[in-house]
C-alpha angles and dihedrals in degrees: 000000000000113000122221093349095301119151126203137190123221135021126315117211116242126228088252092053092048091050089048093056092044087051090053091051091049088052091052092050100048118129092253089072093060093111093065119098114256093240091053093047091050088048091053091049092046091053089053095047094044093051092048095044094049091061094052100032096109099056135067097292109145095104092045093046090050092052093047091046092053092047094047094048091048094048093046092050089050091050092048091049092052093044095050096031095241119166125221132027094314094222092123097050096032101037124168088262090056093048099044102030106031101029093033095228110179113251108208096192094070096043098090095048091077098056113113093220091056091061095054 
């Protein structure tokens, strides 16, 4: 399980767990939720992401966090395009800057950088 003699502390999310949280994000961003305000929808997604990431934050999670971040951004863009009837991929109108800075979507990949123990 350990690669190249590396040791790690904490829990590592399995593929099944990652798929489960991605499925929950997909459920939250289905077309039937188009009537919800964007801020409320992002708040619901953020609560799901923060709860899941708090459980796994002490283990080797960077690859899992990147995968969940990519899935979440893609699904939120898709939801916003449907809600506002925007054609195309939506990456210009709903860029990463728009999602993470203006809408305050949680970015899991940067969450572990601010822990004091990680800087030791």
